[in-house]
N, C-alpha and C positions, 0 to 999 in steps of 0.2 A: 581321809577323803583326799583324792588325787586326780587330776583331771577330769573332774567330773562324775568320778567313780568311787563308790565305797570299797575298801579292801580291807579284809582280815588278816592281821599280822599273828605267826606263831614264833614268839622268838626262841621258843625252845626246841623247835625242830630245824635239824639239818637233814634235808633230803629237798624233793622235788616231786610234783604231781607229774604223774604219767600223760605223755602226751597222743593226743587224738591220731587214731590210724597208727599208731607205733609202738602198742602194747606188746611186750615180750611174752614167751610162752610162760616164762617164770612169774612174771608179773600177773598173768591171768590165773595160774595155779594158787599163787598165794591168796589172790581175791575169792578163790570159791574155798580155799580151805579156812581163811578168816569168817567168811559168811557162814558156814559150817557151825563154827565155834559160836558165832552170835546168836546163831537160832538155837543151839543146843543150851544155851544160857537163857535164852529168852522165852524157852520152853517152861522154865521152871519160876518164872516170875508171876507174881498175883496180878490180874488184871484191874484191880480194885482202882490204881490211881492213874490209869492210862485211858486214852479214848481208843473207839474202835475206829479202823482205817475207814475214812468215807471213800465210798467206789461211785459207780456211775449212776446217774440219774436222767432218764431221757428227757422230762420235762425242761429241765434246766439247759441241757444241751440244746434243744430246739429253741429255746426263747433266746439264749446267746447268738446262736446262729443267724437269727433273723436280721439281727443288729450288724454282725459283722459283714452280712452279704449286704446290706444297705450303704455300709461304709464302703467296701470296694466298688459298688456300682456307682456311688457320688464322685469318686475321684479317677474318672474314665480317662480324664486327659491328663493325668499326672500321676500314672501307674509308674510303681516300682518294678525293675526286671522280674522280680520273684512273685508278683500280683498272681500272674496265672497259675502258677505251681500251688500257691495259697488257696486260691478258688477251687481247682482240681481237687485239692486235699480235703477241703470242705465238703465238696460236693460227694466225695467217696465217703466221708464220714456220713453226711446226711442219709445217704442210700442205705448204709449199714444200720445205722440208729433206728431209722423209720422202721426198719424190716424187724429188728431184733426185739425178741420178746422176753429174753432171758434175764432174770434180775439176779443181782449178788448170792442171792440165798438159794437159788435155783441150781448153782453149782456145788457139788458135794465135798466141800471143804470146811474145816473148822476152824474158827478164829481163836486160836488157842496159844498163838506165840507173839512175845513182844519183838518187833521187827525193827529196823533202822529205819526203813521206809525210803531211803536213798542211797543204797549202797551201790556206789557207781567209782569208777576209777577216778571221776574228778573230784570227788571228796576223799581223797588219800593221799599220803605221802609216802614217798618208797625210798629205799637206800640204793647205793650204787650197784648193788647186784638185781635190784628190780623187786626185792622183798618189800611187802607192805609194812610200815613201821607206824603209822599213824592213820585214823579214820575219824573225820569230824562231820560238822552237819546233822547233829541228831534231833533237829526240833521237829521233825515229821513223826518222831517215835510213835508206833502205834499198835494195837492189838491187830492180829491180821493172820490168815493162813500162811505158814512159812513158803509153801510151793508157790505163791502169788510174789513174793519178794524173790524167791529162788528164779523164777521165770523173768522177772523184771530185770533183775541185775545180769542175768546170762545174756538177756537181749540187747540190753546196752552196753556191758562190758565187752561182750564178743563180736557184735553184729552192728556196732555203731557207725563204722565206715563202709559198710557194705553186707552181702548176701552171698559171697563167694565160697568156694571150698575152704579158703582158709579160715574163713570165719568159722565154718562148722568143725574145723580142727581144732581151734581155740575153744569152742563152744562144748566140745567133748571132754576138753582138759578141766575146763571149769567144773564141769557137772561130775567128772570122776573123782575129784579131790574132795569136792563138797561131800560126795557119796561116801568118801573114807571117812570122813569125819562125822557125819550125820546121814544115816542112810535113808533113802526115799525110794518108794515105788514107782514104776514107770506110770501107773494110772494117776498117782496123786500128782506127779510132775506134769502130766498133761493137763488135768483140771486147772493146775496154776497158770500155765500158758494160755489156756483159754479165758481163765479170768483176768490175766493181764492185757491181752489182746483186745478183748472186749471193753475193758477200761480205757485203753488207749484209743480206742475208735470214738470214745465218749468225752474224751479230754478235749477242751477247747481253750484252755489259758494261754497255751502254747501260741495259738493261732491269734489271741488277742494281743499278747505281747508283742508278737511280730506285725503285726498289721498298725499297732497303734503307737509304738516307741521304739522299738529296737531292732531295727531291720538287721543292719549290718553285725551288731554284736551277738544277736543271735541266731545268724544265719546257719551256722554248721548244727546248732542243737534242733534248730528247726526242720532242716532236710535229713536229718537222722530219724526224727520223728516221723516225718512224711513217710519214709522209707517202711518204718515198722507198720504203719497203717496200710500201706500198701498190701501187706502180706496177712491183713486181719481175716480174709476169705480164704486163706491156704487150707490145705490138709494137716491139722494140727497134730493129730496122732503120728502122720507120717514123719512131720519136723521132729517130734519128739523122739521117736524109735531111732532116728538117724543119728541124735545126740546121745540117747541113753545106752545104745550098744555096748 
């Protein structure tokens, strides 16, 4: 515990965590390659001892949404500068969730791989050349479709700081090296992107944390999440084709 915050110590590691908005191409490729290896190994693990990943639940989202909207309304005279952005994001989520009739099992993907479940640059260490040396935070490990984690990892690792052409360049690098290690066809990748973005629209814990406790500390994470939510209604197939080529 230091200055009111818990920190994890890794005394055996000599490295650093990649910095937001400054991932090198080499680190992006290293991430994609390692994820391919993780999924190849995960596809050979028996599911008996592991949970299945919990995905979206429409009713749970709507119940929590009512409470959050009430909190925002009650503090009308002491708003945080980001409150309007939070309210906008929640409204966008509500519109999508109320119209969504797709359940997780409606997407034709098999829950047949043990995945890390939070395979993002913030949970890694890199050496001086930008190569991944360690990955940590395995507490969410679950059985799931690998295409779901591939989509989630690609969108966070490559699009966390924007949705510009440079992000697509890194997304193509990430996907290309992943496919070299563990091939995946365009249709399966597309369904993974759909599954992740639908789940993203139903996620409300980030809004809860941001509103209730950690405005400044979670600002960057929250704004990146809000950006992903803004793309939920995009043409996912066109997006996937642009990355898969």
